[in-house]
C-alpha angles and dihedrals in degrees: 000000000000115000116222129177111248092230091048091052095049093047090050092056090065095041107038123083123212104262098211147004134047092329099042111158093019116126110252091237089057098052114115119250092237091061091047089051089054091049090049090053091051091046126262113267118255121258133024096333090054092051090049094049094045090049094050090045091055093045092051094041090056095044094245098132090123089069087073097050097085090046091058088069097050 
């Protein structure tokens, strides 16, 4: 398993754009939950992108989007 710093992961969610697919070039934090659910059913990719997508999925699933708001201004 790849070890990523929690702060690094959260910051990357507001800075990283989806590299492919229907939402290519969309910030991960702005991806709709239905698309994240679809990716989950397909299986999250391995590596850093998979960790990021799984993290943003869990954040949105649990209604915690507001946690990312202050990070958008850093």
